[in-house]
C-alpha positions in Angstrom: 142.7 -29.3 -198.6 139.1 -28.5 -199.3 136.9 -28.9 -202.3 133.4 -27.5 -202.9 131.2 -28.1 -206.0 128.4 -25.9 -207.3 126.8 -25.8 -210.7 129.8 -27.0 -212.7 132.2 -24.9 -210.7 134.6 -26.0 -208.0 136.6 -24.1 -205.4 138.6 -24.8 -202.3 141.8 -24.2 -200.3 144.9 -26.1 -201.3 146.9 -25.8 -198.0 147.0 -22.0 -197.8 146.0 -20.7 -201.2 142.4 -20.6 -202.6 141.7 -22.1 -206.1 138.8 -22.0 -208.5 137.9 -23.9 -211.6 135.4 -26.0 -213.4 134.5 -29.7 -213.2 132.5 -32.2 -215.1 131.1 -35.5 -213.7 129.1 -38.3 -215.2 127.7 -41.3 -213.5 127.5 -44.9 -214.7 127.8 -45.8 -218.3 130.2 -48.4 -219.9 133.3 -46.8 -218.5 131.9 -46.0 -215.1 131.7 -42.7 -213.2 133.8 -40.1 -215.1 135.3 -37.0 -213.6 137.2 -34.1 -215.1 138.7 -31.1 -213.2 140.3 -27.9 -214.6 141.9 -25.5 -212.1 141.6 -22.1 -213.6 143.1 -19.8 -210.9 145.0 -20.0 -207.7 145.8 -17.1 -205.3 149.5 -16.4 -204.6 149.7 -15.9 -200.8 153.0 -16.2 -199.0 152.8 -19.7 -197.4 154.8 -21.5 -194.7 157.9 -23.2 -196.2 156.9 -26.4 -198.0 153.2 -25.7 -198.4 153.6 -24.4 -202.0 155.2 -27.7 -203.0 152.3 -29.6 -201.4 149.8 -27.3 -203.2 151.4 -28.0 -206.5 151.2 -31.8 -205.9 147.6 -31.5 -204.8 146.4 -29.3 -207.7 148.3 -31.5 -210.2 146.6 -34.6 -208.7 143.2 -33.0 -208.8 143.5 -32.2 -212.5 144.7 -35.8 -213.1 141.6 -37.4 -211.7 139.3 -39.2 -214.1 136.8 -41.1 -211.9 134.7 -40.4 -208.8 132.9 -42.5 -206.2 130.8 -41.5 -203.2 130.7 -43.8 -200.2 127.1 -44.4 -199.1 128.0 -45.0 -195.4 129.9 -41.7 -194.7 129.5 -39.6 -197.9 133.3 -39.7 -198.5 134.1 -38.6 -202.0 137.0 -40.4 -203.7 138.6 -39.1 -206.9 141.0 -41.3 -208.7 143.1 -41.3 -211.8 146.4 -42.7 -213.1 148.6 -42.9 -210.0 146.3 -40.6 -208.1 143.8 -41.0 -205.2 142.2 -38.1 -203.3 139.7 -38.6 -200.5 137.4 -35.9 -199.1 135.1 -36.1 -196.1 132.1 -33.8 -195.9 132.4 -30.7 -193.7 130.8 -31.2 -190.3 128.1 -28.6 -190.9 127.1 -30.3 -194.2 127.2 -33.8 -192.7 124.9 -32.7 -189.8 122.5 -31.2 -192.3 122.5 -34.4 -194.4 124.1 -32.6 -197.4 127.3 -33.2 -199.3 129.3 -30.8 -201.4 
């Protein structure tokens, strides 16, 4: 699965379907780095058996995340929430350019 952020919007591919939505992120504070994701739309392509179930689990997990962390060493983004942990690595082109999504 992929996840790209830009100006309060997010998009990505959840196995075979594309999704879009909005997100909010805050750093620091008393409660730590907060994160909120809202998936607004998902394409409905015919997927290989089993991928739709995976996508449902992934998108539900993404919307359940409440915290974020960015690893300084490898720019890995970790999103967590109650019973949820998602990890994302920067795309090679972004990593080579010194940028993260």
